[in-house]
FIKOLZA-1660 file (N, C-alpha, C; in steps of 0.1 Angstrom, whole numbers, plus 5000, padded with zeros to 4 digits):
% residues 249
   i   px   py   pz ch aa at
   1 4767 5020 4983  A  M  N
   1 4774 5026 4993  A  M CA
   1 4788 5032 4986  A  M  C
   2 4791 5043 4989  A  S  N
   2 4802 5050 4983  A  S CA
   2 4815 5043 4989  A  S  C
   3 4825 5041 4981  A  G  N
   3 4838 5035 4986  A  G CA
   3 4849 5037 4978  A  G  C
   4 4861 5034 4985  A  I  N
   4 4873 5039 4978  A  I CA
   4 4881 5026 4977  A  I  C
   5 4886 5022 4963  A  S  N
   5 4891 5011 4963  A  S CA
   5 4907 5015 4960  A  S  C
   6 4912 5009 4973  A  I  N
   6 4929 5010 4976  A  I CA
   6 4934 5001 4968  A  I  C
   7 4942 5004 4957  A  L  N
   7 4945 4991 4947  A  L CA
   7 4960 4988 4954  A  L  C
   8 4964 4978 4955  A  M  N
   8 4977 4969 4958  A  M CA
   8 4987 4965 4948  A  M  C
   9 4999 4971 4947  A  Y  N
   9 5007 4968 4938  A  Y CA
   9 5021 4964 4946  A  Y  C
  10 5029 4959 4939  A  H  N
  10 5043 4957 4945  A  H CA
  10 5054 4960 4935  A  H  C
  11 5058 4951 4926  A  Q  N
  11 5067 4955 4915  A  Q CA
  11 5060 4960 4903  A  Q  C
  12 5066 4969 4895  A  V  N
  12 5061 4971 4883  A  V CA
  12 5075 4972 4871  A  V  C
  13 5072 4964 4861  A  G  N
  13 5083 4963 4853  A  G CA
  13 5080 4953 4842  A  G  C
  14 5091 4947 4834  A  R  N
  14 5091 4936 4826  A  R CA
  14 5093 4923 4831  A  R  C
  15 5083 4915 4831  A  F  N
  15 5087 4901 4840  A  F CA
  15 5082 4889 4832  A  F  C
  16 5091 4881 4832  A  A  N
  16 5088 4868 4826  A  A CA
  16 5074 4861 4832  A  A  C
  17 5067 4852 4824  A  P  N
  17 5056 4847 4832  A  P CA
  17 5062 4839 4842  A  P  C
  18 5052 4838 4853  A  M  N
  18 5052 4831 4868  A  M CA
  18 5040 4825 4867  A  M  C
  19 5041 4814 4877  A  K  N
  19 5030 4804 4883  A  K CA
  19 5028 4810 4895  A  K  C
  20 5034 4814 4905  A  S  N
  20 5033 4820 4918  A  S CA
  20 5035 4833 4919  A  S  C
  21 5026 4837 4933  A  H  N
  21 5030 4850 4936  A  H CA
  21 5030 4859 4926  A  H  C
  22 5017 4858 4916  A  R  N
  22 5015 4867 4908  A  R CA
  22 5010 4882 4910  A  R  C
  23 5005 4884 4920  A  A  N
  23 5001 4895 4926  A  A CA
  23 5012 4905 4932  A  A  C
  24 5024 4898 4931  A  V  N
  24 5038 4907 4934  A  V CA
  24 5041 4913 4921  A  V  C
  25 5037 4911 4911  A  Y  N
  25 5042 4919 4896  A  Y CA
  25 5032 4926 4891  A  Y  C
  26 5034 4938 4884  A  C  N
  26 5025 4940 4874  A  C CA
  26 5032 4946 4864  A  C  C
  27 5028 4940 4851  A  D  N
  27 5037 4945 4835  A  D CA
  27 5037 4959 4835  A  D  C
  28 5047 4967 4830  A  L  N
  28 5046 4981 4831  A  L CA
  28 5035 4985 4819  A  L  C
  29 5035 4977 4807  A  G  N
  29 5026 4982 4797  A  G CA
  29 5011 4979 4803  A  G  C
  30 5009 4971 4809  A  R  N
  30 4994 4971 4818  A  R CA
  30 4992 4981 4826  A  R  C
  31 5003 4983 4834  A  F  N
  31 5004 4994 4845  A  F CA
  31 4998 5007 4836  A  F  C
  32 5006 5008 4827  A  R  N
  32 5000 5021 4819  A  R CA
  32 4987 5022 4813  A  R  C
  33 4983 5012 4808  A  M  N
  33 4968 5011 4804  A  M CA
  33 4961 5011 4814  A  M  C
  34 4964 5006 4827  A  Q  N
  34 4953 5008 4839  A  Q CA
  34 4953 5022 4841  A  Q  C
  35 4962 5032 4841  A  M  N
  35 4965 5045 4845  A  M CA
  35 4956 5051 4833  A  M  C
  36 4956 5046 4822  A  R  N
  36 4949 5053 4811  A  R CA
  36 4934 5050 4812  A  R  C
  37 4931 5040 4817  A  A  N
  37 4915 5035 4820  A  A CA
  37 4910 5044 4831  A  A  C
  38 4918 5047 4841  A  L  N
  38 4913 5056 4852  A  L CA
  38 4911 5071 4846  A  L  C
  39 4922 5074 4840  A  R  N
  39 4916 5088 4833  A  R CA
  39 4905 5088 4824  A  R  C
  40 4903 5076 4815  A  A  N
  40 4894 5076 4805  A  A CA
  40 4880 5077 4813  A  A  C
  41 4876 5070 4823  A  L  N
  41 4868 5068 4831  A  L CA
  41 4864 5080 4842  A  L  C
  42 4874 5090 4842  A  R  N
  42 4873 5100 4851  A  R CA
  42 4872 5095 4866  A  R  C
  43 4882 5084 4869  A  V  N
  43 4880 5081 4884  A  V CA
  43 4887 5088 4893  A  V  C
  44 4884 5095 4902  A  P  N
  44 4892 5101 4910  A  P CA
  44 4904 5093 4917  A  P  C
  45 4916 5099 4915  A  V  N
  45 4929 5092 4922  A  V CA
  45 4932 5098 4935  A  V  C
  46 4930 5095 4946  A  L  N
  46 4934 5103 4958  A  L CA
  46 4947 5098 4963  A  L  C
  47 4952 5106 4972  A  S  N
  47 4963 5103 4982  A  S CA
  47 4957 5096 4993  A  S  C
  48 4967 5089 5000  A  M  N
  48 4961 5081 5010  A  M CA
  48 4955 5090 5023  A  M  C
  49 4964 5102 5023  A  T  N
  49 4958 5111 5034  A  T CA
  49 4944 5117 5031  A  T  C
  50 4941 5120 5015  A  D  N
  50 4931 5125 5014  A  D CA
  50 4919 5116 5015  A  D  C
  51 4921 5102 5011  A  A  N
  51 4912 5093 5014  A  A CA
  51 4908 5091 5026  A  A  C
  52 4920 5087 5037  A  V  N
  52 4914 5089 5050  A  V CA
  52 4905 5102 5055  A  V  C
  53 4909 5112 5051  A  A  N
  53 4900 5123 5055  A  A CA
  53 4886 5124 5051  A  A  C
  54 4882 5117 5038  A  R  N
  54 4872 5115 5033  A  R CA
  54 4863 5105 5040  A  R  C
  55 4871 5093 5043  A  L  N
  55 4863 5083 5050  A  L CA
  55 4860 5087 5064  A  L  C
  56 4868 5094 5072  A  A  N
  56 4864 5101 5083  A  A CA
  56 4851 5110 5082  A  A  C
  57 4848 5116 5070  A  G  N
  57 4838 5127 5068  A  G CA
  57 4842 5141 5068  A  G  C
  58 4856 5143 5066  A  R  N
  58 4863 5155 5067  A  R CA
  58 4861 5162 5054  A  R  C
  59 4857 5154 5043  A  A  N
  59 4856 5158 5030  A  A CA
  59 4845 5149 5024  A  A  C
  60 4839 5154 5013  A  P  N
  60 4829 5148 5006  A  P CA
  60 4836 5133 5001  A  P  C
  61 4829 5122 5002  A  L  N
  61 4832 5110 4996  A  L CA
  61 4826 5106 4980  A  L  C
  62 4837 5105 4971  A  P  N
  62 4831 5104 4958  A  P CA
  62 4824 5090 4958  A  P  C
  63 4817 5088 4948  A  K  N
  63 4809 5075 4948  A  K CA
  63 4821 5064 4941  A  K  C
  64 4830 5068 4935  A  R  N
  64 4840 5058 4930  A  R CA
  64 4851 5064 4932  A  R  C
  65 4863 5060 4937  A  A  N
  65 4877 5066 4938  A  A CA
  65 4885 5055 4939  A  A  C
  66 4900 5058 4937  A  V  N
  66 4911 5050 4938  A  V CA
  66 4921 5057 4947  A  V  C
  67 4929 5047 4955  A  V  N
  67 4943 5052 4960  A  V CA
  67 4954 5040 4955  A  V  C
  68 4964 5046 4949  A  L  N
  68 4975 5036 4942  A  L CA
  68 4985 5035 4954  A  L  C
  69 4987 5023 4961  A  S  N
  69 4994 5020 4971  A  S CA
  69 5004 5010 4965  A  S  C
  70 5019 5010 4969  A  F  N
  70 5028 5003 4963  A  F CA
  70 5036 4997 4978  A  F  C
  71 5036 4982 4977  A  D  N
  71 5044 4977 4990  A  D CA
  71 5059 4974 4988  A  D  C
  72 5065 4975 4996  A  D  N
  72 5080 4973 5000  A  D CA
  72 5088 4982 4995  A  D  C
  73 5086 4992 4988  A  G  N
  73 5095 5002 4982  A  G CA
  73 5106 4996 4972  A  G  C
  74 5100 4989 4961  A  C  N
  74 5112 4985 4954  A  C CA
  74 5118 4995 4946  A  C  C
  75 5130 4993 4940  A  E  N
  75 5134 5005 4931  A  E CA
  75 5130 5003 4919  A  E  C
  76 5123 4993 4914  A  N  N
  76 5115 4996 4903  A  N CA
  76 5102 5003 4902  A  N  C
  77 5099 5006 4913  A  F  N
  77 5088 5018 4915  A  F CA
  77 5094 5030 4909  A  F  C
  78 5106 5033 4914  A  Y  N
  78 5112 5047 4910  A  Y CA
  78 5114 5046 4893  A  Y  C
  79 5117 5034 4889  A  E  N
  79 5125 5033 4875  A  E CA
  79 5113 5031 4866  A  E  C
  80 5101 5026 4871  A  N  N
  80 5090 5022 4861  A  N CA
  80 5078 5028 4865  A  N  C
  81 5072 5028 4877  A  A  N
  81 5060 5032 4880  A  A CA
  81 5059 5047 4882  A  A  C
  82 5067 5054 4886  A  L  N
  82 5071 5069 4889  A  L CA
  82 5068 5075 4876  A  L  C
  83 5075 5075 4867  A  P  N
  83 5075 5082 4854  A  P CA
  83 5060 5083 4848  A  P  C
  84 5053 5069 4849  A  V  N
  84 5038 5067 4845  A  V CA
  84 5028 5076 4853  A  V  C
  85 5031 5074 4868  A  L  N
  85 5022 5082 4877  A  L CA
  85 5024 5098 4874  A  L  C
  86 5038 5104 4872  A  E  N
  86 5038 5117 4871  A  E CA
  86 5032 5121 4857  A  E  C
  87 5033 5113 4847  A  S  N
  87 5029 5117 4834  A  S CA
  87 5012 5118 4834  A  S  C
  88 5006 5113 4844  A  F  N
  88 4989 5114 4847  A  F CA
  88 4990 5124 4857  A  F  C
  89 4997 5127 4864  A  G  N
  89 4996 5134 4875  A  G CA
  89 4989 5130 4886  A  G  C
  90 4992 5118 4888  A  Y  N
  90 4985 5107 4900  A  Y CA
  90 4993 5107 4912  A  Y  C
  91 4986 5110 4922  A  P  N
  91 4996 5107 4937  A  P CA
  91 4995 5091 4940  A  P  C
  92 5004 5089 4948  A  A  N
  92 5002 5075 4952  A  A CA
  92 5010 5073 4966  A  A  C
  93 5010 5062 4972  A  I  N
  93 5019 5059 4986  A  I CA
  93 5025 5046 4984  A  I  C
  94 5040 5047 4986  A  V  N
  94 5048 5037 4989  A  V CA
  94 5051 5033 5004  A  V  C
  95 5049 5019 5006  A  Y  N
  95 5051 5016 5019  A  Y CA
  95 5066 5009 5021  A  Y  C
  96 5075 5016 5026  A  A  N
  96 5088 5011 5028  A  A CA
  96 5091 5005 5041  A  A  C
  97 5101 4996 5039  A  I  N
  97 5104 4986 5050  A  I CA
  97 5116 4994 5057  A  I  C
  98 5116 4999 5068  A  A  N
  98 5126 5010 5074  A  A CA
  98 5140 5004 5077  A  A  C
  99 5138 4990 5079  A  G  N
  99 5154 4985 5084  A  G CA
  99 5159 4979 5071  A  G  C
 100 5151 4978 5060  A  L  N
 100 5158 4972 5047  A  L CA
 100 5161 4982 5038  A  L  C
 101 5159 4995 5040  A  A  N
 101 5161 5004 5028  A  A CA
 101 5176 5004 5023  A  A  C
 102 5176 5001 5010  A  G  N
 102 5188 5004 5002  A  G CA
 102 5193 4988 5001  A  G  C
 103 5188 4977 5006  A  G  N
 103 5190 4963 5006  A  G CA
 103 5180 4957 4993  A  G  C
 104 5177 4944 4997  A  R  N
 104 5170 4937 4986  A  R CA
 104 5158 4930 4993  A  R  C
 105 5147 4926 4984  A  A  N
 105 5136 4918 4992  A  A CA
 105 5142 4905 4991  A  A  C
 106 5150 4900 4999  A  D  N
 106 5155 4885 5000  A  D CA
 106 5145 4876 5005  A  D  C
 107 5133 4880 5011  A  W  N
 107 5120 4871 5014  A  W CA
 107 5114 4862 5000  A  W  C
 108 5119 4870 4990  A  M  N
 108 5112 4865 4975  A  M CA
 108 5120 4851 4973  A  M  C
 109 5133 4850 4977  A  A  N
 109 5142 4839 4973  A  A CA
 109 5136 4828 4978  A  A  C
 110 5128 4827 4990  A  E  N
 110 5122 4817 4995  A  E CA
 110 5111 4809 4984  A  E  C
 111 5107 4817 4976  A  H  N
 111 5097 4812 4965  A  H CA
 111 5104 4810 4953  A  H  C
 112 5118 4813 4950  A  G  N
 112 5124 4810 4938  A  G CA
 112 5124 4821 4930  A  G  C
 113 5122 4833 4933  A  H  N
 113 5117 4844 4927  A  H CA
 113 5131 4854 4927  A  H  C
 114 5132 4863 4918  A  P  N
 114 5143 4872 4921  A  P CA
 114 5142 4881 4932  A  P  C
 115 5153 4884 4938  A  T  N
 115 5153 4898 4950  A  T CA
 115 5152 4908 4947  A  T  C
 116 5143 4919 4940  A  P  N
 116 5144 4932 4938  A  P CA
 116 5151 4941 4947  A  P  C
 117 5159 4951 4942  A  A  N
 117 5168 4960 4950  A  A CA
 117 5155 4971 4958  A  A  C
 118 5157 4972 4970  A  L  N
 118 5148 4983 4976  A  L CA
 118 5153 4996 4975  A  L  C
 119 5146 5007 4976  A  M  N
 119 5149 5020 4975  A  M CA
 119 5158 5024 4987  A  M  C
 120 5167 5031 4985  A  S  N
 120 5177 5036 4997  A  S CA
 120 5167 5049 5003  A  S  C
 121 5172 5052 5015  A  F  N
 121 5164 5065 5019  A  F CA
 121 5166 5076 5012  A  F  C
 122 5177 5078 5006  A  A  N
 122 5179 5089 4996  A  A CA
 122 5167 5089 4984  A  A  C
 123 5166 5078 4980  A  R  N
 123 5154 5077 4971  A  R CA
 123 5143 5078 4975  A  R  C
 124 5143 5075 4987  A  L  N
 124 5127 5076 4995  A  L CA
 124 5127 5090 4997  A  L  C
 125 5136 5101 4999  A  R  N
 125 5135 5113 5004  A  R CA
 125 5131 5119 4990  A  R  C
 126 5138 5115 4977  A  E  N
 126 5134 5120 4965  A  E CA
 126 5121 5118 4962  A  E  C
 127 5113 5107 4962  A  I  N
 127 5103 5104 4957  A  I CA
 127 5090 5111 4965  A  I  C
 128 5097 5113 4979  A  A  N
 128 5086 5122 4986  A  A CA
 128 5086 5135 4983  A  A  C
 129 5096 5141 4981  A  G  N
 129 5099 5153 4973  A  G CA
 129 5092 5155 4961  A  G  C
 130 5088 5144 4955  A  R  N
 130 5082 5146 4943  A  R CA
 130 5067 5142 4945  A  R  C
 131 5060 5140 4955  A  G  N
 131 5048 5143 4957  A  G CA
 131 5044 5129 4961  A  G  C
 132 5051 5118 4963  A  I  N
 132 5048 5107 4965  A  I CA
 132 5047 5101 4981  A  I  C
 133 5036 5099 4987  A  E  N
 133 5037 5096 5000  A  E CA
 133 5045 5085 5004  A  E  C
 134 5052 5083 5016  A  V  N
 134 5058 5074 5020  A  V CA
 134 5054 5068 5033  A  V  C
 135 5048 5056 5035  A  G  N
 135 5045 5049 5047  A  G CA
 135 5053 5039 5051  A  G  C
 136 5049 5033 5063  A  S  N
 136 5056 5024 5069  A  S CA
 136 5052 5009 5066  A  S  C
 137 5063 4998 5064  A  H  N
 137 5057 4985 5063  A  H CA
 137 5063 4977 5070  A  H  C
 138 5067 4983 5084  A  G  N
 138 5075 4975 5093  A  G CA
 138 5089 4978 5093  A  G  C
 139 5096 4974 5101  A  A  N
 139 5110 4974 5103  A  A CA
 139 5118 4964 5097  A  A  C
 140 5112 4954 5094  A  S  N
 140 5118 4941 5088  A  S CA
 140 5111 4932 5079  A  S  C
 141 5098 4935 5077  A  H  N
 141 5087 4928 5069  A  H CA
 141 5086 4913 5072  A  H  C
 142 5083 4913 5085  A  I  N
 142 5079 4901 5093  A  I CA
 142 5065 4901 5096  A  I  C
 143 5059 4891 5099  A  R  N
 143 5044 4889 5101  A  R CA
 143 5042 4894 5116  A  R  C
 144 5032 4901 5117  A  L  N
 144 5031 4909 5130  A  L CA
 144 5019 4901 5138  A  L  C
 145 5011 4892 5135  A  E  N
 145 5004 4887 5142  A  E CA
 145 5009 4876 5152  A  E  C
 146 5006 4877 5166  A  G  N
 146 5013 4869 5175  A  G CA
 146 5029 4874 5180  A  G  C
 147 5033 4886 5176  A  L  N
 147 5045 4891 5179  A  L CA
 147 5045 4893 5195  A  L  C
 148 5056 4892 5202  A  P  N
 148 5057 4897 5216  A  P CA
 148 5055 4911 5215  A  P  C
 149 5052 4917 5226  A  A  N
 149 5048 4932 5226  A  A CA
 149 5060 4942 5223  A  A  C
 150 5073 4939 5228  A  G  N
 150 5085 4947 5226  A  G CA
 150 5088 4943 5211  A  G  C
 151 5088 4934 5204  A  K  N
 151 5091 4932 5188  A  K CA
 151 5082 4938 5182  A  K  C
 152 5066 4938 5188  A  L  N
 152 5057 4944 5180  A  L CA
 152 5058 4959 5179  A  L  C
 153 5063 4963 5190  A  R  N
 153 5068 4980 5190  A  R CA
 153 5079 4984 5180  A  R  C
 154 5086 4975 5183  A  E  N
 154 5099 4978 5173  A  E CA
 154 5094 4979 5156  A  E  C
 155 5086 4969 5154  A  E  N
 155 5082 4966 5140  A  E CA
 155 5072 4981 5137  A  E  C
 156 5064 4987 5145  A  V  N
 156 5054 4993 5145  A  V CA
 156 5060 5008 5148  A  V  C
 157 5062 5011 5161  A  A  N
 157 5065 5026 5164  A  A CA
 157 5082 5027 5159  A  A  C
 158 5090 5016 5160  A  G  N
 158 5103 5018 5158  A  G CA
 158 5104 5022 5143  A  G  C
 159 5096 5015 5133  A  S  N
 159 5097 5017 5120  A  S CA
 159 5094 5032 5116  A  S  C
 160 5082 5038 5121  A  R  N
 160 5079 5049 5121  A  R CA
 160 5091 5060 5123  A  R  C
 161 5094 5058 5136  A  D  N
 161 5104 5068 5141  A  D CA
 161 5118 5068 5131  A  D  C
 162 5125 5057 5125  A  R  N
 162 5134 5059 5119  A  R CA
 162 5131 5063 5104  A  R  C
 163 5117 5062 5098  A  L  N
 163 5115 5068 5087  A  L CA
 163 5115 5081 5088  A  L  C
 164 5106 5087 5097  A  E  N
 164 5106 5102 5100  A  E CA
 164 5116 5108 5100  A  E  C
 165 5128 5102 5110  A  Q  N
 165 5143 5108 5111  A  Q CA
 165 5148 5109 5097  A  Q  C
 166 5145 5098 5090  A  E  N
 166 5154 5097 5076  A  E CA
 166 5147 5107 5066  A  E  C
 167 5134 5107 5065  A  L  N
 167 5126 5113 5056  A  L CA
 167 5124 5128 5058  A  L  C
 168 5125 5133 5074  A  G  N
 168 5123 5147 5077  A  G CA
 168 5109 5152 5074  A  G  C
 169 5100 5141 5075  A  R  N
 169 5085 5143 5077  A  R CA
 169 5080 5134 5082  A  R  C
 170 5064 5135 5086  A  A  N
 170 5059 5127 5091  A  A CA
 170 5053 5115 5082  A  A  C
 171 5049 5104 5090  A  V  N
 171 5048 5093 5084  A  V CA
 171 5036 5086 5090  A  V  C
 172 5022 5088 5087  A  P  N
 172 5011 5087 5096  A  P CA
 172 5005 5075 5087  A  P  C
 173 5008 5066 5079  A  H  N
 173 5002 5057 5074  A  H CA
 173 5010 5043 5075  A  H  C
 174 5005 5031 5077  A  F  N
 174 5010 5020 5081  A  F CA
 174 5006 5007 5074  A  F  C
 175 5011 4997 5066  A  C  N
 175 5009 4987 5058  A  C CA
 175 5013 4976 5064  A  C  C
 176 5005 4967 5070  A  Y  N
 176 5007 4954 5076  A  Y CA
 176 5013 4942 5066  A  Y  C
 177 5027 4939 5068  A  P  N
 177 5035 4930 5062  A  P CA
 177 5025 4916 5057  A  P  C
 178 5025 4913 5045  A  Y  N
 178 5016 4900 5043  A  Y CA
 178 5003 4902 5048  A  Y  C
 179 5000 4915 5051  A  G  N
 179 4986 4916 5058  A  G CA
 179 4981 4911 5069  A  G  C
 180 4995 4906 5076  A  S  N
 180 4993 4897 5088  A  S CA
 180 4991 4908 5100  A  S  C
 181 4980 4906 5107  A  H  N
 181 4977 4913 5119  A  H CA
 181 4965 4908 5128  A  H  C
 182 4964 4911 5141  A  D  N
 182 4957 4908 5149  A  D CA
 182 4954 4922 5159  A  D  C
 183 4943 4921 5168  A  L  N
 183 4939 4931 5176  A  L CA
 183 4951 4936 5183  A  L  C
 184 4962 4929 5187  A  A  N
 184 4974 4936 5194  A  A CA
 184 4981 4942 5183  A  A  C
 185 4982 4941 5171  A  A  N
 185 4989 4948 5160  A  A CA
 185 4983 4960 5159  A  A  C
 186 4970 4958 5156  A  I  N
 186 4960 4971 5155  A  I CA
 186 4963 4981 5165  A  I  C
 187 4964 4977 5177  A  E  N
 187 4966 4986 5190  A  E CA
 187 4978 4993 5187  A  E  C
 188 4989 4985 5185  A  A  N
 188 5002 4991 5185  A  A CA
 188 5004 4999 5175  A  A  C
 189 4996 5000 5161  A  V  N
 189 4995 5009 5152  A  V CA
 189 4989 5023 5157  A  V  C
 190 4977 5019 5165  A  A  N
 190 4971 5031 5170  A  A CA
 190 4980 5038 5180  A  A  C
 191 4988 5030 5189  A  Q  N
 191 4996 5038 5200  A  Q CA
 191 5006 5045 5193  A  Q  C
 192 5012 5039 5180  A  A  N
 192 5023 5048 5174  A  A CA
 192 5018 5060 5171  A  A  C
 193 5006 5063 5167  A  G  N
 193 4999 5075 5161  A  G CA
 193 4997 5074 5149  A  G  C
 194 4995 5064 5141  A  Y  N
 194 4992 5063 5128  A  Y CA
 194 4977 5067 5127  A  Y  C
 195 4976 5074 5112  A  R  N
 195 4961 5076 5110  A  R CA
 195 4954 5065 5102  A  R  C
 196 4961 5058 5094  A  S  N
 196 4958 5047 5088  A  S CA
 196 4966 5033 5087  A  S  C
 197 4959 5023 5085  A  A  N
 197 4968 5010 5083  A  A CA
 197 4961 5001 5072  A  A  C
 198 4966 4995 5063  A  V  N
 198 4959 4988 5050  A  V CA
 198 4960 4973 5055  A  V  C
 199 4952 4965 5050  A  T  N
 199 4956 4951 5052  A  T CA
 199 4956 4943 5036  A  T  C
 200 4952 4933 5036  A  C  N
 200 4952 4924 5022  A  C CA
 200 4938 4917 5023  A  C  C
 201 4929 4921 5030  A  Q  N
 201 4914 4918 5033  A  Q CA
 201 4911 4924 5017  A  Q  C
 202 4902 4919 5011  A  R  N
 202 4898 4926 4997  A  R CA
 202 4885 4931 4998  A  R  C
 203 4882 4943 4994  A  G  N
 203 4870 4948 4994  A  G CA
 203 4873 4966 4990  A  G  C
 204 4864 4973 4990  A  A  N
 204 4864 4986 4988  A  A CA
 204 4864 4990 5001  A  A  C
 205 4872 5002 5005  A  A  N
 205 4872 5010 5020  A  A CA
 205 4858 5018 5020  A  A  C
 206 4855 5017 5034  A  T  N
 206 4839 5028 5033  A  T CA
 206 4842 5033 5047  A  T  C
 207 4836 5041 5052  A  A  N
 207 4833 5047 5064  A  A CA
 207 4830 5038 5075  A  A  C
 208 4826 5025 5070  A  A  N
 208 4823 5016 5082  A  A CA
 208 4836 5008 5086  A  A  C
 209 4846 5010 5080  A  F  N
 209 4859 5006 5085  A  F CA
 209 4867 5008 5097  A  F  C
 210 4874 5004 5103  A  D  N
 210 4884 5010 5112  A  D CA
 210 4893 5014 5103  A  D  C
 211 4898 5027 5105  A  P  N
 211 4910 5032 5094  A  P CA
 211 4921 5025 5096  A  P  C
 212 4925 5018 5108  A  L  N
 212 4936 5011 5111  A  L CA
 212 4936 4995 5104  A  L  C
 213 4925 4993 5098  A  A  N
 213 4923 4982 5093  A  A CA
 213 4915 4981 5079  A  A  C
 214 4920 4989 5073  A  L  N
 214 4913 4989 5057  A  L CA
 214 4918 4979 5047  A  L  C
 215 4907 4976 5037  A  P  N
 215 4909 4967 5029  A  P CA
 215 4915 4972 5018  A  P  C
 216 4920 4963 5007  A  R  N
 216 4926 4966 4996  A  R CA
 216 4922 4959 4982  A  R  C
 217 4927 4961 4971  A  K  N
 217 4922 4951 4960  A  K CA
 217 4937 4948 4954  A  K  C
 218 4942 4935 4953  A  A  N
 218 4955 4934 4947  A  A CA
 218 4953 4934 4933  A  A  C
 219 4962 4942 4927  A  I  N
 219 4963 4941 4911  A  I CA
 219 4977 4931 4905  A  I  C
 220 4972 4924 4899  A  S  N
 220 4982 4910 4896  A  S CA
 220 4986 4912 4884  A  S  C
 221 4999 4904 4878  A  W  N
 221 5005 4905 4866  A  W CA
 221 4995 4898 4857  A  W  C
 222 4987 4892 4858  A  G  N
 222 4978 4888 4846  A  G CA
 222 4964 4898 4844  A  G  C
 223 4964 4908 4852  A  D  N
 223 4955 4917 4851  A  D CA
 223 4954 4925 4837  A  D  C
 224 4947 4924 4828  A  D  N
 224 4947 4931 4816  A  D CA
 224 4936 4943 4821  A  D  C
 225 4930 4950 4809  A  V  N
 225 4922 4962 4813  A  V CA
 225 4909 4956 4821  A  V  C
 226 4904 4946 4813  A  A  N
 226 4891 4942 4816  A  A CA
 226 4892 4936 4832  A  A  C
 227 4904 4927 4832  A  G  N
 227 4903 4923 4848  A  G CA
 227 4907 4936 4858  A  G  C
 228 4911 4945 4855  A  F  N
 228 4914 4954 4862  A  F CA
 228 4902 4962 4865  A  F  C
 229 4893 4964 4856  A  L  N
 229 4881 4971 4856  A  L CA
 229 4871 4962 4863  A  L  C
 230 4871 4949 4862  A  W  N
 230 4863 4941 4870  A  W CA
 230 4867 4943 4885  A  W  C
 231 4880 4942 4886  A  K  N
 231 4881 4946 4901  A  K CA
 231 4878 4959 4908  A  K  C
 232 4879 4967 4900  A  L  N
 232 4875 4982 4903  A  L CA
 232 4859 4984 4906  A  L  C
 233 4853 4975 4897  A  Y  N
 233 4836 4979 4898  A  Y CA
 233 4828 4965 4902  A  Y  C
 234 4837 4955 4906  A  A  N
 234 4828 4944 4910  A  A CA
 234 4822 4946 4925  A  A  C
 235 4812 4938 4929  A  K  N
 235 4809 4940 4943  A  K CA
 235 4819 4942 4953  A  K  C
 236 4817 4949 4960  A  D  N
 236 4828 4953 4970  A  D CA
 236 4828 4947 4984  A  D  C
 237 4819 4937 4987  A  A  N
 237 4817 4931 5000  A  A CA
 237 4832 4924 5003  A  A  C
 238 4836 4928 5016  A  P  N
 238 4852 4923 5019  A  P CA
 238 4849 4906 5020  A  P  C
 239 4860 4901 5019  A  K  N
 239 4862 4887 5018  A  K CA
 239 4868 4883 5033  A  K  C
 240 4862 4875 5040  A  G  N
 240 4868 4872 5055  A  G CA
 240 4865 4884 5063  A  G  C
 241 4869 4881 5077  A  V  N
 241 4866 4892 5086  A  V CA
 241 4878 4895 5091  A  V  C
 242 4884 4909 5093  A  A  N
 242 4894 4915 5099  A  A CA
 242 4893 4918 5112  A  A  C
 243 4904 4915 5121  A  P  N
 243 4903 4920 5135  A  P CA
 243 4899 4937 5133  A  P  C
 244 4890 4943 5145  A  S  N
 244 4890 4955 5142  A  S CA
 244 4889 4961 5158  A  S  C
 245 4892 4974 5159  A  R  N
 245 4890 4981 5172  A  R CA
 245 4873 4985 5171  A  R  C
 246 4868 4988 5182  A  T  N
 246 4854 4992 5182  A  T CA
 246 4855 5009 5181  A  T  C
 247 4864 5016 5180  A  S  N
 247 4864 5029 5175  A  S CA
 247 4874 5032 5169  A  S  C
 248 4875 5043 5163  A  G  N
 248 4887 5050 5154  A  G CA
 248 4900 5054 5165  A  G  C
 249 4909 5062 5159  A  P  N
 249 4922 5065 5168  A  P CA
 249 4918 5079 5173  A  P  C
% end
């Protein structure tokens, strides 16, 4: 079955070896080699908006394609990943945390990791002007599963309102922080008017998935080109069962 591998990145740069949370880091040199591999293999790299349209049947679905997604909106995306993407002409989506723009990823300190700077709204406006899609990663980067209805609306609809106000453009895509979601969270995303939302469930996205519960494939610090290609071409059956509505938005 045709599918789209939505690749999940967080930080891109030069990092000392780590024992935990390796999927939060991608070495800059390896990232550059991964982009070269996509070019050499002629893998279509789609924007999230294009991918959602193809999954909905509004455009042909390639046999194999990828979306490049970056969680949290770290400043090192601007410093390291963006120049590489622009050198290849590849689109991407950054999921920004509306209430923390210009701050730091303080939650990383809980695990003994450095707390990287997050892009400001001015920086997010700049990358949007350079062709990078900006989606919402919530208002404060908290787990959405089990949240009270009011707090859930703040995280989902409130974050979209803030981003659209600051960016001056529509924000139709959402990313569940930590991948945490339940049926109430999906319904809140639908009510807020998002066209897509991504999880941390592993697999390739196909037309069979609810567009508000799309799977992704995490790219980790330890993934060399061989590991990267294995994730790209391995069997794409999703791992685990994600909550899903019975119909699209």
